[in-house]
C-alpha positions as a Markdown table, in Angstrom:
| # | Residue | x | y | z |
|---|---|---|---|---|
| 1 | Met | -1.1 | -33.3 | 41.4 |
| 2 | Pro | 2.3 | -32.4 | 39.9 |
| 3 | Ser | 2.5 | -29.0 | 38.3 |
| 4 | Lys | 3.2 | -28.8 | 34.6 |
| 5 | Lys | 6.5 | -27.3 | 33.7 |
| 6 | Pro | 6.0 | -24.0 | 31.8 |
| 7 | Lys | 7.1 | -24.1 | 28.2 |
| 8 | Ile | 9.9 | -21.9 | 27.0 |
| 9 | Gln | 8.8 | -18.6 | 25.4 |
| 10 | Leu | 10.5 | -17.6 | 22.2 |
| 11 | Tyr | 11.2 | -14.5 | 20.1 |
| 12 | Ala | 12.1 | -15.4 | 16.5 |
| 13 | Asp | 14.2 | -12.9 | 14.6 |
| 14 | Glu | 13.9 | -12.1 | 10.9 |
| 15 | Cys | 16.2 | -15.1 | 9.9 |
| 16 | Phe | 13.9 | -17.7 | 11.5 |
| 17 | Pro | 11.3 | -18.9 | 9.0 |
| 18 | Val | 7.7 | -17.8 | 9.5 |
| 19 | Pro | 6.4 | -21.3 | 8.7 |
| 20 | Ser | 8.5 | -22.8 | 11.5 |
| 21 | Thr | 7.2 | -20.2 | 13.9 |
| 22 | Thr | 3.6 | -21.2 | 12.9 |
| 23 | Tyr | 4.6 | -24.9 | 13.4 |
| 24 | Leu | 5.9 | -24.2 | 16.9 |
| 25 | Lys | 2.8 | -22.3 | 17.8 |
| 26 | Ser | 0.7 | -25.3 | 16.7 |
| 27 | Leu | 2.7 | -27.3 | 19.2 |
| 28 | Gly | 1.6 | -24.9 | 22.0 |
| 29 | Tyr | 4.8 | -22.8 | 22.2 |
| 30 | Ser | 4.6 | -19.1 | 22.8 |
| 31 | Val | 6.5 | -17.6 | 19.8 |
| 32 | Val | 6.6 | -14.0 | 18.7 |
| 33 | His | 8.2 | -13.4 | 15.3 |
| 34 | Ala | 9.9 | -10.2 | 14.4 |
| 35 | Tyr | 7.5 | -9.8 | 11.5 |
| 36 | Asp | 4.6 | -10.0 | 13.9 |
| 37 | Lys | 5.8 | -6.7 | 15.5 |
| 38 | Asn | 7.0 | -5.2 | 12.2 |
| 39 | Phe | 10.6 | -5.4 | 13.4 |
| 40 | Val | 12.1 | -5.8 | 9.9 |
| 41 | Lys | 15.6 | -4.7 | 8.7 |
| 42 | Lys | 16.7 | -4.4 | 12.3 |
| 43 | Ser | 20.2 | -5.2 | 13.7 |
| 44 | Asp | 21.1 | -8.3 | 15.6 |
| 45 | Arg | 21.6 | -6.1 | 18.6 |
| 46 | Phe | 18.1 | -4.8 | 18.3 |
| 47 | His | 16.6 | -8.3 | 18.2 |
| 48 | Leu | 18.8 | -9.3 | 21.2 |
| 49 | Leu | 17.6 | -6.3 | 23.3 |
| 50 | Lys | 14.0 | -6.8 | 22.1 |
| 51 | Ser | 14.0 | -10.4 | 23.2 |
| 52 | Lys | 15.4 | -9.4 | 26.5 |
| 53 | Arg | 12.8 | -6.7 | 27.1 |
| 54 | Leu | 10.0 | -9.2 | 26.2 |
| 55 | Gly | 11.5 | -11.8 | 28.5 |
| 56 | Lys | 11.7 | -14.4 | 25.7 |
| 57 | Thr | 14.5 | -16.6 | 24.5 |
| 58 | Leu | 15.8 | -15.4 | 21.1 |
| 59 | Ile | 15.8 | -18.2 | 18.4 |
| 60 | Thr | 17.6 | -17.6 | 15.1 |
| 61 | Leu | 19.3 | -19.2 | 12.2 |
| 62 | Asp | 21.7 | -16.3 | 12.0 |
| 63 | Arg | 25.2 | -17.5 | 12.7 |
| 64 | Asp | 26.3 | -13.8 | 13.3 |
| 65 | Phe | 24.9 | -14.4 | 16.8 |
| 66 | Asn | 28.0 | -16.6 | 17.5 |
| 67 | Ala | 29.7 | -13.2 | 18.1 |
| 68 | Tyr | 27.8 | -13.2 | 21.4 |
| 69 | Glu | 29.5 | -16.3 | 22.6 |
| 70 | Gln | 32.0 | -14.3 | 24.7 |
| 71 | Ser | 29.3 | -11.9 | 25.8 |
| 72 | Asn | 27.7 | -11.8 | 29.2 |
| 73 | Leu | 24.0 | -12.7 | 28.6 |
| 74 | Arg | 23.2 | -12.2 | 32.3 |
| 75 | His | 19.6 | -11.3 | 32.9 |
| 76 | His | 18.7 | -12.6 | 29.4 |
| 77 | Ser | 16.5 | -15.6 | 28.7 |
| 78 | Gly | 19.1 | -16.8 | 26.3 |
| 79 | Val | 19.9 | -17.2 | 22.6 |
| 80 | Ile | 19.4 | -20.3 | 20.5 |
| 81 | Ile | 21.2 | -20.6 | 17.2 |
| 82 | Val | 19.8 | -23.4 | 15.0 |
| 83 | Ser | 22.1 | -24.7 | 12.4 |
| 84 | Val | 20.6 | -27.7 | 10.5 |
| 85 | Gly | 22.4 | -27.7 | 7.2 |
| 86 | Ser | 19.5 | -27.4 | 4.8 |
| 87 | Ala | 17.5 | -24.6 | 6.4 |
| 88 | Thr | 14.1 | -25.6 | 5.1 |
| 89 | Pro | 11.2 | -25.3 | 7.4 |
| 90 | Pro | 10.7 | -29.2 | 7.6 |
| 91 | Asn | 14.3 | -29.6 | 8.8 |
| 92 | Ile | 14.1 | -26.7 | 11.2 |
| 93 | Asn | 10.8 | -27.9 | 12.6 |
| 94 | Lys | 12.1 | -31.4 | 13.2 |
| 95 | Val | 15.2 | -30.2 | 15.1 |
| 96 | Cys | 13.2 | -27.5 | 17.0 |
| 97 | Glu | 10.6 | -30.0 | 18.1 |
| 98 | Lys | 13.2 | -32.3 | 19.5 |
| 99 | Leu | 15.2 | -29.4 | 21.1 |
| 100 | Leu | 12.2 | -27.8 | 22.8 |
| 101 | Lys | 11.2 | -31.1 | 24.4 |
| 102 | Asn | 14.6 | -31.4 | 25.9 |
| 103 | Ile | 15.4 | -27.9 | 27.2 |
| 104 | Ser | 13.8 | -25.4 | 29.6 |
| 105 | Leu | 14.0 | -21.7 | 30.4 |
| 106 | Glu | 16.4 | -22.6 | 33.1 |
| 107 | Phe | 18.7 | -24.3 | 30.6 |
| 108 | Thr | 18.7 | -21.4 | 28.2 |
| 109 | Lys | 18.8 | -18.6 | 30.7 |
| 110 | Asn | 22.0 | -16.4 | 30.5 |
| 111 | Ser | 23.4 | -18.8 | 27.8 |
| 112 | Leu | 24.1 | -19.1 | 24.1 |
| 113 | Ile | 22.7 | -22.4 | 22.8 |
| 114 | Lys | 24.1 | -23.9 | 19.6 |
| 115 | Val | 21.9 | -26.5 | 18.0 |
| 116 | Thr | 22.6 | -28.9 | 15.2 |
| 117 | Lys | 20.6 | -31.8 | 13.9 |
| 118 | Asp | 22.3 | -34.1 | 16.4 |
| 119 | Lys | 23.6 | -32.1 | 19.4 |
| 120 | Ile | 23.1 | -29.2 | 21.8 |
| 121 | Ile | 26.0 | -27.1 | 23.0 |
| 122 | Lys | 25.5 | -24.7 | 25.9 |
| 123 | Ile | 27.9 | -21.7 | 26.2 |
| 124 | Lys | 28.1 | -19.2 | 29.1 |
| 125 | Glu | 30.4 | -16.3 | 29.0 |
| 126 | Gly | 32.7 | -17.9 | 26.5 |
| 127 | Asn | 32.9 | -21.3 | 28.2 |
| 128 | Met | 31.3 | -24.4 | 26.9 |
| 129 | Val | 29.2 | -25.6 | 29.9 |
| 130 | Ser | 27.6 | -28.7 | 28.3 |
| 131 | Glu | 27.3 | -30.7 | 25.1 |
| 132 | Lys | 24.7 | -33.4 | 24.7 |
| 133 | Lys | 23.1 | -35.4 | 22.0 |
| 134 | Leu | 19.8 | -34.2 | 20.6 |
């Protein structure tokens, strides 16, 4: 019997909508939101380090994380920046559902992933590694 691929585990920072976190949980994803842990009014660096300690991929709408494009995310489960135009939970949910069906922990590991409504861009240490349609 083939083994089931484990689903990616996520840490959502303060910028990621709580309703979208609830939606992803309803799909069976393990998601911890910053509010769940009372990590409010914390820096981007705090959330980056917290996600690393928890062994979870950071998911955010915060484009400030683009600053980590050149960074070495070695030993990190990765960072996903979701940019969908109208950042309403229904739009975010739709993109995240498609995204999470098409990626794995191995894909995000050590990488910055930029997601739009129609593509996924993977960056490692400042270099674009792949770009594919969503």
